[in-house]
C-alpha positions as CSV (number, residue, x, y, z in Angstrom):
1,M,0.1,-0.1,0.0
2,D,1.2,3.4,-0.7
3,L,2.6,5.2,2.3
4,C,1.1,8.8,1.1
5,G,-2.0,7.3,1.0
6,V,-2.0,5.8,4.2
7,N,-0.6,8.8,5.9
8,V,-3.3,11.0,4.5
9,K,-6.3,8.8,5.3
10,N,-5.3,8.1,8.9
11,L,-4.1,11.4,10.1
12,F,-7.2,13.4,9.3
13,H,-10.9,12.6,10.5
14,T,-12.7,16.1,10.1
15,N,-12.6,15.9,6.3
16,S,-11.5,12.9,4.5
17,F,-8.8,12.3,1.5
18,C,-8.0,9.8,-1.2
19,Y,-5.4,9.7,-3.9
20,R,-5.3,7.9,-7.3
21,P,-2.7,7.9,-10.3
22,I,-2.9,11.2,-12.1
23,S,-4.1,11.0,-15.8
24,S,-1.6,10.3,-18.7
25,S,-2.0,13.9,-20.0
26,T,-1.0,15.2,-16.8
27,K,1.8,13.1,-16.4
28,S,3.2,13.5,-19.5
29,R,3.9,17.0,-18.5
30,I,6.0,16.0,-15.6
31,S,9.6,14.4,-15.6
32,S,9.7,10.6,-15.9
33,S,11.9,10.5,-12.9
34,S,9.2,11.5,-10.9
35,T,6.4,9.4,-9.0
36,V,3.1,11.0,-9.7
37,F,0.0,10.9,-7.8
38,E,-3.3,13.0,-7.0
39,I,-4.8,13.7,-3.7
40,T,-8.8,14.5,-3.5
41,R,-9.8,16.2,-0.4
42,V,-13.4,16.0,0.2
43,L,-14.7,18.6,2.5
44,R,-17.6,17.6,4.2
45,H,-20.3,20.5,5.4
46,T,-23.9,20.3,6.6
47,N,-25.6,20.3,2.9
48,S,-23.0,19.5,0.4
49,S,-19.6,18.0,-0.2
50,Q,-16.6,19.9,-2.2
51,Y,-13.7,18.2,-3.8
52,R,-10.5,19.9,-4.4
53,S,-7.5,17.9,-6.0
54,F,-3.8,18.3,-5.4
55,V,-0.9,17.1,-8.1
56,V,2.0,15.9,-5.8
57,T,5.2,14.8,-7.6
58,A,8.0,13.1,-5.9
59,S,11.4,11.8,-7.0
60,K,12.0,8.0,-7.4
61,N,14.5,6.7,-5.1
62,K,15.8,3.0,-5.2
63,N,16.5,3.1,-1.4
64,N,13.2,4.7,-0.5
65,H,11.9,1.5,1.4
66,N,14.9,1.9,3.6
67,N,14.1,5.8,4.8
68,N,10.4,4.4,5.8
69,S,9.5,2.5,8.9
70,S,11.9,-0.3,9.2
71,S,9.4,-3.1,9.8
72,D,10.8,-4.7,6.7
73,N,14.7,-4.4,7.6
74,G,14.7,-6.6,10.9
75,E,16.4,-3.9,13.0
76,Q,17.5,-4.9,16.3
77,S,15.7,-3.9,19.6
78,I,18.9,-2.1,20.8
79,P,20.2,0.5,18.1
80,E,23.4,0.3,16.5
81,G,22.9,2.7,13.7
82,D,23.1,0.4,10.8
83,G,22.6,3.1,8.5
84,I,21.7,3.4,4.7
85,K,24.3,3.0,2.5
86,G,24.3,5.8,0.0
87,K,25.4,5.6,-3.7
88,K,28.7,4.8,-4.9
89,N,31.0,7.8,-5.9
90,G,30.6,7.2,-9.5
91,D,26.8,7.2,-9.6
92,K,25.7,10.6,-9.9
93,S,22.4,9.9,-12.2
94,N,19.6,11.8,-11.1
95,D,21.4,13.4,-8.2
96,N,20.7,17.0,-9.3
97,S,17.0,15.5,-10.1
98,E,16.6,14.0,-6.5
99,K,18.1,17.3,-4.6
100,S,15.7,19.5,-6.5
101,H,12.7,17.5,-5.7
102,H,13.8,17.3,-2.2
103,I,14.1,20.7,-1.6
104,K,10.8,21.6,-3.4
105,L,8.8,18.7,-1.7
106,D,8.7,17.6,1.8
107,W,5.5,15.5,2.1
108,R,5.3,16.5,5.8
109,E,5.1,20.0,5.1
110,F,2.3,19.4,2.5
111,R,0.5,17.5,5.0
112,A,1.1,20.5,7.7
113,K,-0.5,22.8,5.0
114,L,-3.6,20.6,4.6
115,Y,-4.1,20.4,8.3
116,R,-3.5,24.3,8.9
117,D,-6.1,24.9,6.1
118,E,-8.6,22.0,7.6
119,Q,-8.2,23.6,11.3
120,K,-8.9,27.6,9.3
121,E,-11.9,26.0,7.6
122,I,-13.5,24.9,10.9
123,A,-12.7,28.1,12.6
124,D,-14.3,30.1,9.8
125,T,-17.3,28.0,9.9
126,D,-17.8,28.9,13.6
127,T,-17.0,32.2,12.9
128,H,-19.1,32.6,10.3
129,K,-22.4,31.1,12.1
130,Q,-21.6,33.5,15.3
131,G,-21.4,36.5,12.5
132,G,-17.7,37.4,13.1
133,T,-15.0,38.5,10.6
134,L,-13.0,36.2,8.9
135,H,-9.4,36.4,8.6
136,N,-6.9,35.6,5.9
137,S,-4.8,32.5,6.1
138,K,-1.3,33.0,7.4
139,P,1.6,31.1,5.4
140,L,2.8,27.9,7.5
141,G,6.2,29.3,8.6
142,T,9.4,27.2,9.0
143,K,8.4,26.2,12.6
144,W,5.1,24.3,12.9
145,A,3.8,21.3,14.6
146,H,0.5,19.4,14.6
147,P,-1.2,16.4,16.0
148,I,-1.2,13.1,14.3
149,H,-2.8,9.6,15.3
150,V,-0.3,7.4,14.1
151,P,3.2,7.0,15.2
152,E,5.7,7.5,12.4
153,T,9.9,7.8,11.9
154,G,10.6,11.4,12.8
155,C,7.4,12.1,14.7
156,V,7.8,13.2,18.5
157,L,6.1,11.8,21.3
158,V,5.4,14.4,23.9
159,A,4.9,13.8,27.3
160,T,1.2,14.6,28.9
161,E,0.5,15.9,32.2
162,K,0.2,11.7,33.2
163,L,4.0,11.7,33.1
164,D,4.6,14.5,35.9
165,G,6.0,13.2,38.6
166,V,7.8,10.3,36.4
167,H,11.5,12.0,36.3
168,T,12.9,10.1,33.5
169,F,10.0,11.2,31.1
170,E,8.4,14.2,32.7
171,R,7.9,17.2,30.2
172,T,9.8,15.3,27.7
173,V,9.9,15.2,23.9
174,V,10.9,12.0,22.3
175,L,12.0,11.8,18.8
176,L,11.0,8.7,17.4
177,L,13.8,7.3,14.9
178,R,12.3,4.0,14.0
179,T,8.7,2.8,14.5
180,G,9.7,-1.1,14.8
181,T,8.2,-4.2,14.1
182,R,5.9,-7.3,15.0
183,H,9.0,-9.2,16.1
184,P,9.3,-9.8,20.2
185,Q,12.5,-8.7,20.2
186,E,11.9,-5.6,18.2
187,G,10.2,-2.3,18.8
188,P,10.0,1.6,18.0
189,F,12.9,3.5,19.8
190,G,13.6,7.2,20.1
191,I,15.9,9.7,21.9
192,V,14.7,12.2,24.3
193,I,15.9,15.7,22.7
194,N,15.2,18.3,25.6
195,R,17.3,17.2,28.1
196,P,20.8,18.9,27.7
197,H,23.4,17.8,30.5
198,H,25.3,21.0,29.9
199,K,28.7,19.0,29.9
200,K,31.1,18.6,26.8
201,I,32.1,15.0,25.6
202,K,35.5,15.9,27.0
203,H,34.6,16.2,30.7
204,M,33.3,12.7,30.5
205,K,36.5,11.2,29.5
206,P,35.4,8.8,26.7
207,R,37.7,5.7,25.5
208,N,36.6,6.2,21.8
209,H,39.3,7.9,20.1
210,G,36.7,9.9,17.6
211,L,34.8,11.1,20.8
212,L,38.1,12.1,22.6
213,T,39.5,14.1,19.4
214,T,37.2,15.1,16.7
215,F,34.1,15.6,19.0
216,S,35.3,16.4,22.6
217,D,33.8,20.0,22.3
218,C,30.6,18.5,21.5
219,Y,27.7,18.7,24.1
220,L,25.9,15.9,25.6
221,H,22.4,15.1,26.1
222,F,20.4,12.7,28.0
223,G,18.4,10.5,25.3
224,G,16.6,8.1,27.8
225,P,16.9,5.4,30.1
226,L,18.6,2.6,28.0
227,E,22.0,2.3,27.6
228,A,23.5,3.3,24.0
229,I,25.6,6.2,22.8
230,M,23.5,8.0,20.2
231,F,24.0,11.3,18.0
232,L,21.7,13.2,15.6
233,L,23.4,14.8,12.4
234,K,22.2,17.8,10.9
235,S,22.9,17.0,7.2
236,G,21.6,20.1,5.7
237,D,21.6,19.6,1.8
238,N,24.0,16.6,2.0
239,L,21.4,14.2,1.0
240,K,23.5,10.8,0.5
241,L,25.8,10.2,3.9
242,P,26.6,6.8,4.0
243,G,26.3,5.2,7.0
244,F,23.4,7.2,8.4
245,E,19.7,7.0,8.7
246,Q,17.3,10.3,7.5
247,V,15.1,10.8,10.3
248,V,13.2,13.8,8.8
249,P,14.6,15.9,5.9
250,G,18.1,17.6,6.8
251,L,18.5,15.4,10.0
252,C,19.9,11.9,10.3
253,F,21.0,9.6,13.3
254,G,23.8,7.3,13.9
255,A,25.1,5.0,16.9
256,R,28.7,3.7,18.4
257,N,29.2,1.8,15.0
258,S,28.9,5.1,13.0
259,L,31.3,7.0,14.8
260,D,34.3,6.5,12.6
261,D,32.3,7.4,9.5
262,A,31.1,10.5,11.2
263,A,34.7,11.6,12.3
264,G,35.8,10.8,8.8
265,L,33.1,13.1,7.4
266,V,34.6,16.0,9.9
267,K,38.3,15.4,8.6
268,K,37.2,15.8,5.2
269,G,35.5,18.9,5.7
270,I,32.2,17.8,4.6
271,L,30.7,18.3,8.0
272,K,31.7,20.3,11.2
273,P,31.6,18.9,14.7
274,H,28.7,21.5,15.5
275,N,26.7,19.7,13.1
276,F,26.5,16.8,15.8
277,S,24.6,16.5,19.0
278,F,25.3,13.4,21.3
279,F,23.2,11.6,23.4
280,V,23.8,9.3,26.3
281,G,21.2,6.8,26.4
282,Y,17.7,6.0,24.6
283,A,14.2,5.3,24.9
284,G,12.7,2.0,23.6
285,W,9.5,0.2,23.8
286,Q,7.8,-3.0,22.6
287,M,5.4,-2.3,19.6
288,D,1.9,-3.0,21.9
289,Q,3.5,-1.2,24.5
290,L,4.1,2.2,22.8
291,I,0.5,2.0,21.3
292,D,-1.0,1.3,24.6
293,E,0.9,4.3,26.4
294,I,-0.6,6.6,23.5
295,E,-3.9,5.4,23.9
296,S,-3.7,5.7,27.6
297,D,-2.8,9.3,27.2
298,Y,0.9,9.4,28.2
299,W,1.9,10.6,25.0
300,Y,0.6,13.2,22.4
301,V,1.9,11.9,18.9
302,A,3.1,15.1,16.8
303,A,4.6,16.0,13.3
304,C,7.2,19.0,13.7
305,S,8.9,20.8,11.0
306,S,12.8,20.0,10.3
307,S,13.9,23.6,11.1
308,L,12.2,23.3,14.6
309,L,14.0,19.9,15.6
310,C,17.4,21.3,14.1
311,G,16.9,24.7,15.9
312,A,16.3,22.7,19.2
313,L,19.7,21.0,18.8
314,S,21.6,24.2,18.1
315,D,20.0,26.5,20.8
316,S,18.6,25.4,24.2
317,S,16.2,22.6,24.1
318,E,15.0,22.8,27.5
319,G,11.8,24.9,26.3
320,L,11.0,22.7,23.3
321,W,8.2,20.9,25.3
322,E,6.1,24.1,25.8
323,E,6.9,25.4,22.1
324,I,5.6,22.4,20.4
325,L,2.4,22.4,22.4
326,Q,1.9,26.1,21.7
327,L,2.3,25.2,18.2
328,M,-0.2,22.6,18.1
329,G,-2.8,25.0,19.5
330,G,-6.1,24.3,21.3
331,Q,-6.2,22.1,24.2
332,Y,-2.3,21.5,23.9
333,S,-1.4,25.1,24.1
334,E,-3.4,25.3,27.3
335,L,-1.2,22.1,28.6
336,S,1.9,23.9,28.2
337,Q,0.7,26.7,30.4
338,K,-0.3,24.4,33.5
339,P,2.0,23.8,36.1
340,K,3.7,20.4,36.8
341,Q,1.0,18.2,38.6
342,D,1.8,16.3,41.9
343,P,2.7,12.5,41.7
């Protein structure tokens, strides 16, 4: 099943969406290197239905299945950062085309725009009924966040007030790196991204040579209660970085077995040490365990813009929990203003 279709149909409940292949006449006007489909959005109103169609193009990618949920990859429950291998140096076919499409179309941004438009239509309907004045829609902006119903790679888990008093996870934001599989020994895992240690790697006296030299001045963050060394890499426009997995556009992750590759990229001048953020520990669940926690209202699930996530790694991330909830709006924004609940 087409993953784009799954995302559209599962994540919106007020209105409905469907997708279908674009007509041959339209497809002939678009590059043959692109996958093309059409989304029809059905806007349900009281007395009628309206239909809007959107044409979406996405470049073909031979390794695309590796960038999605790793349920087909058989990842282990303890992550070791077995990344996606990029193309060989000699294979430059379609590189410019892929980069162009990647910059122009981020599926998550497109979905965020649909969500924003949906919320505006609901608000406009209520305002119209009350005789108020309608306001023009504002641009999406570089920082956005909205709730989604199903966990996906690159989403965030935002702790609810039910986790107040649970020191490990209270007021945390967990970036989900993989969604896991149904195998008993495998499951979703991610890292807490708003708990900086305020200590540099050199203060921890690591044994790994790369950590001790190349990354000695990088700051450490608390990533979760399970033991591992993880890092996030702001990849920018470097779309093909062998040895690392993309989480969202512009952001990849790696683990201990990727440290040599990471140090090599720095020594070659492709990346800088400040492009990396290191995390001590990670958070992991069994598949059904995470779903149960979400359904029991311990976590809100949200999609966030790449710039919001990357910015949190550059600046102080301690206010990220409040910022994401405020961007989500409504009841979520109200929660960001509440004091912590007594356990």
